[in-house]
N, C-alpha and C positions, 0 to 999 in steps of 0.2 A: 555525605551520604551516610547514613546506618546502617546493622543488619537489614532492619524489620523493612525501611524502604525500599530495599535492592530487589527482598523478599518479594515485593510486590509491584514489581516491573512485570508488566505483560511476559508471560515466556516468549513471547512469539517474537516481541521485537528484540528479546535477550538471540535469538537464535537469527534472525534476517542480521544484524548487528556483524555478522561472522558467514552472511550469503549462504543460509542453512535455513532449506525449504520443505517441508515436506511432503512427500510421495504419495500420500493420501490422507485424506481428513473428511472432517465432519466438524459440525456447531463445536460440540466438546472435546473433540480429542484427535490425535494427529502421528503417523508414524514417519519417522527422519530414520538414518539411517543413522547407526552408532556413532559413539564420539570420538572413542579411543582406538577405532579396529575399520581395516574393509569390511565391507560384506555386501550380497547380492539381494538376500532381503530385508526392508528396513524393519531393525526391531525396538527401539526407542521410542515408547508411545509416552508423545507428550498431552497430560489433561491442562487443557487452557481455562477451564474450570478451578480446579484446584492449584494453579500455577505449579505445577511439580510434573517430573519428566520420572520411568521409570526403563533400564535397559531390561528386556526380558533376556537377553541371553547370559548376561553376569546379574544379575538382581540384584543390581545397584537402584538406586532412587538419588534423584538431581534436583536439586532448588538451583535456582539462577547462580548464585554463588559458587557450588559444585559445580556449573555445569561452565563456568571460566574459567576456575584453576584445573578443570580437566584439559580444556583445549587450549588455553596459554598456559601450563606445567606452572602456578605460579600461589601467592599467599592468597588467602584473604584478605588482606590489603591492600593487594595487585587488584584482584576482582572487584573490590568495592569502588577502586578507584577508576575500572575500566566502565563500571557500571554508571560511575556518577556522569558517564559521557553521553549517555543516552536520556532525551530528555524526558525526563521523569515530570515533570508540568504539565505534563499536556496525556503521556500515557496511563499515569493514577487513573486518571477522566476517561481512558477508553476503555478499559476492561471493565468498567462497570458499564458502561453504555454499548459495548458489543455483546455482552452474556444476555441481556435485555431483561434484568429483573427491576431496575432502577431509574428509570427516563423517562419523562412523559414530554411528548412534544405539543407545544400550544398553540403554534399558529405556523402557517407557512406563506410566503406570501412576495410579492416583487420589491425585490434590491428597493431600498430607499434610507436605509441608518445609515449615517454619515460614516462612523467610522468603518464600516464594512466598504462604501466605496474610495474608502481613503485608501484600504487595504490593497485592494483591487488596484489602484491608482499606483500605488509603489511592486505593483508586478506586472504593472504596463496591460492589465487585461479591461479593454473597453467593457463599459454594460451594455451596447447594444445587445448582447450574447442573449440567447434566450434560454441554454441549458440552466444559467444559475440562477438561485429562488435565496431569498430570505429565511432563517428560520429561528424564530423563537421556543425552546424547552427550558427541560429542567433537569435537575442530576440531582439523588437527593436531598431535593426541594429548594435547590440553589435556582435562580432563573440566569441563563444565558441565553445570546444570542450570532449567528454568523453566516457563514456562505453556507447553502447546502448544496450538492449534487445529486441527484436519484438514480440507482444504481440498479439495475434487472429485480430484484425482490423487495422491489419497495422501501431499502433501508436507504439512508440517506450517507455520504460524504461530508464532514463539519470542515469545516476552515474560516481562522481568523488569526488576527494577529498570537494570541494564542494558546490556538487549541488547533487539533489536527486528530480527529477522530471518527468512527462510523455509528451513525443512531442508525442500529438492527440491524437485520442482519447483512454481515460482509456478502457481497456479491459484484462481478463487471457488469460493466455498461456497455450493450452494446445498441448503437443507434445502427439500423439497415435501410439501404434507400433500393435495395438489388440491384448494386452493382458489381462491376468484375473486380474491383480494386478493393482491398484491406489493408488498412491501416490500423495498426496499436500501439496504444501510446500507453505509461503506466503510470500516469497522474491527470484527472481532468486539469489542471491547471495548462498542462504543456497539452494535450489536446487544444484546447480555448486559444492558447499561445499558437499552434499551429495555424486553425482559421483564421488569427487574426495575421498573419506572416504571409499564409497562401493565398488570402483575397486578393493583396495586392497584383500579387501575376496570374490572375485566374484559378478557377479553382475543382477539378475535376473532381467530376463523381469519384464516390466513394461511400464504402461501408466503414465503421471506427469502431473500435474495441479500446476501452478504457480499461484496464484491470484494476486502478484501485489500489491494489498491490498486488506487488513480484508473484507471492502467493498464492495468487489466484489462477494463475498460470496451468494448474491441472487443470481448468473444466474446459479449457480450449480442446482437450483432448477427444472433445466429445462433440468438436462442431463440424457439422454436414455437408457448411455452403462449400462450392468449389469456386475459388479464386484464383483470376488469372497471373495476378500480381499481388504479393503481400508486403508489404511494410512497416518495419518496424523500430520505432521512434523511442526508444529506452533512456533511461541516464545514463552519463559515461562514468560508472563508478563501478567498482565488485558486484553489487547487486544485479545490476543493470549489464556487467557482462553474462553472466551465468545463467540471468532472464532473455538474452538472445540467443544462447547455447541452446536451450530448453525450448525456445519456440524455433529457433530452426530445425530441430531433431524432430517435432511436431510438422513444421511447414517446410519440407525442404527446400522447395523453390524461395522462401524470403529471404528480402533483402534488409541487410544493416544498414539505417540511413544514419546513423550517428554521425558518422564522417561530416554530415551537413551542419553540426554544430559541436566540432569536436574538440575544441578550444574550451567550452560551458558543459557546466555538472549537465544539465538541461535541457529540452525548449526552452521554457520560461524564463530563465537565465541569458537564453540567448537573444531572445526577446527585449529583457529588458537594456542588453548592452545597446543596442539601437535605439 
């Protein structure tokens, strides 16, 4: 990976690789705590459009490479090596699509493309689910197709063998049935995997929130519904640990259910193993 490629990786992906998430944000800008010191008020401003960060406390400007150097205290070469571990093949598309400037949805229809059906089979996801659609879209004039999962703002989480991105505005997906039980998932494949697994043993009524990104947790602070029971089904990794802690701060009665698939990264990996 060269310097130009490294600087083009979405800066949000770089921050999330260290389990660093914004304390407040909008579509263009987010505020994080400083990289090199402890503070009570976040002073690091990240501009998602320019893909740079600015520390108001020190006046220092960062790009992806200098962020890595500051956190890991390493050379440019080591920083490039670290950044090469982030899946650049799809994050380059993601920054274009999520900025909303250069994509076009051609059609949305029932799932039928053999490549998408095969992809779902590799993840042990059955096609009976009515939550998923087939989407055909264009980015910079190039045509693509994928599995689509809609969020609350009309945006679409996109998945296929090669892509993981969002078309349109990023948001959670809130599936409500006025139940007294709320289940929270990190991604839609885990949500559907849970539905497949739970169908074999009965399916207690519940509302569901799919975050579609750990960084969306801040949206749940505004949640007004009262639930008798809240269950958390995030990933078994550092980001999942931090997200679970943040959710339990928002919902003190929430139960971390990751012990149910403790030997696996997430619910979908657990489903695949079966």
